[in-house]
N, C-alpha and C positions, 0 to 999 in steps of 0.2 A: 295419646301416649305412644311413644315409640317402643316397639318390642325389640329387644336385643337379639341379634342373630348369633348362633353358635355353630361351631363345626367340631366334629369328633374325628380324631385321626391318631395313627400310631405316634407315640412319643419319640422324640429324637433326643440326642445328648443335650441339646440346647434347652429342652423342656424340663430336665430332671430337677433343677433347683426349685422351679415353680411347682412341679408335681409333688415334690417332697414337702413343700410348704403346705399345700392342700392337705396332704396325709397327716402331717404332724399337727396342724391346727385341728383336724378332726379327732385324733386320739387324745389330745389335750382338752378340747372344749366339749365335744359331743360325748366321748366315752368317759372322760374324767379320769382316765388311767395315766395319762402321760405316756412317754416313751418307755416301753418295757422290752428290753433287748430280746428275750426269748420269743416274744410275740411279734415284734416289729423290726427285726433285722433287715427285712427287705426294704423298708422305708429309707433306711440310711444308705443303702447301696442298690437302688432300683435297677441300675445298668446290669449288674451281675445277676440279679434275680429275674429280670424281665426282658431286657434287651439282648443280652448275649445268647441265652438258650433259644434255639429255633422254635421250639414248641411252646414258648411263653410269649406274652405280649403285655405291654403297658400302653393304654390309650389315654389321651387327654382330650378334654372338652375345652375349647378356646372361645372366648367371647369376641365380639366385633372389634374390641380394642387390642386383640392379640394376647389377652391375659388367660392363663390356665385357670379355669374355675372348677374343673372336675377331673377325676381320674377313675380308671377301671383297669384291673389287671387280671391275668389268667396265667396259671401255671399248672404243671403236671404232677404236683405233689398232692396226694390225697391226705385226708385228715389223719393225724398220728395219734396213737394211744400209748401212754397218756399224753395230753390231758383229755382227749376225746374218748368217748366210749369205744371199747374194743370192737363192738359190732359194726360201728361206722368205718373204722379203719379196714376191717375185712371187706365190707361191702364196696368201699371206694378206694381201691389200691392206687398207689402212685404209679404213674406211667399210662394208665388207661382212664384216669379221672382228671377232668379239667376242673380245677378249683377256681372259682371266682374270688377275687380279693380286691380290697381297696377301692370299692365302688363308692366314691365320696364326691360330694358336690358342696361347694361353699354355700353357706346359709342364704346369702343374698340372691342366689341363682337357683334355688330349689323350686320344685313344683312347676317346672317348665319343660319336663320331658327329657332332661339331660341324662339322668341316671338310666332311664329306660332305654335311651339310645345307646349309651355306653354298653349296657347289657346285651342289646341286640347285636351290636358289633362284636362283642366278645363271643357270643354264641355262634356267629358266622365264622369267626376265627377257629373255634373249636371244631365246627363241622368240616371246615376246609382241611384241617389237619388230617382227618381220616383215622387217627389212632385212638381217639377218645371214645369210650363207651358211655360215659355219663358226665354230667355237670353237677358239681356239688358246691355248696357254700354254707357258711354259718353266720349268724348275726346275733347281736346283743339286742334283745327286745326292749331294753331300757332306752335305747336311742329313739327319739321321737320319729315316727314314720317308718322306721326300718322294717319292723315285722309286717305291717300291712303291705308295704311295697313288695317284699319278697313273697308273701302269700299270693299276691296278684300274679306272680310269674311262675311259681313253682309249687311243689308239694312238700309239706313238712314230713321229714323222715324220722326225726327225733326231737323232742322238746325236753331238755334237761330239767326244766322246772317241774316236770312230772315224775322225775326219778325218785325212788325210795331213798329217804335220807337226804334228799335235796342234792342236786348236782350244781353245776355252774348255771348261771342265768344265760344260757345259750340255746338258740333254736337252729336246728340243722335242716337244710333244704336240698332237694334235687330239682333241677330245672330241665324240662325236656330238651333233648339234643336233636335238632332238625338235621337229618342226613341229606346228602346229595340226592335229589329226586323227590324231596319233600317228605319222606317218611320220618316219623317221630318215634323215638324210643320211649316206652313207658318207664316211669321211675324205677330204677334198679335193673333195667333190661335194655339191651341194645336193640335198635330197630332192625327189622328183617331186611 
């Protein structure tokens, strides 16, 4: 059996339609929400959100046939309240928080290390920036495999399923940020 080879690289303008397709397929099929403008505006215009700002990036995973099969993005916008709990907006402010977004892989290409490689490259980007103090993300635990994947990489900082009165079905994570020289910041704290 031949194993497909993949490469992960920064997206170019030529990749945007294919990257958008991966993202939209994910929100329609995996999330079941479809496109919701207040949550997914970046999917419609990834160039403005991820290619234009210097501190943001969009990566693509490309298979041996040159097809975009995965995406991963990072921006400097921390979680906003609402809809997120105020405590998280305070802990992860915009400008010093690298938020991981749109780490999606097409179903036929999952469980091959693509998402893990996308995240590793996003973390390298965040560390090289030098201005980020923490790396934050949130996930929908109803998406098969999402919660265990993120638990393998980071620390849960808030699980809204445990909120009094019930919150959203969202789990919030922090992933250690490796600094130049190999130091790692503990969740919520910058490395020395």
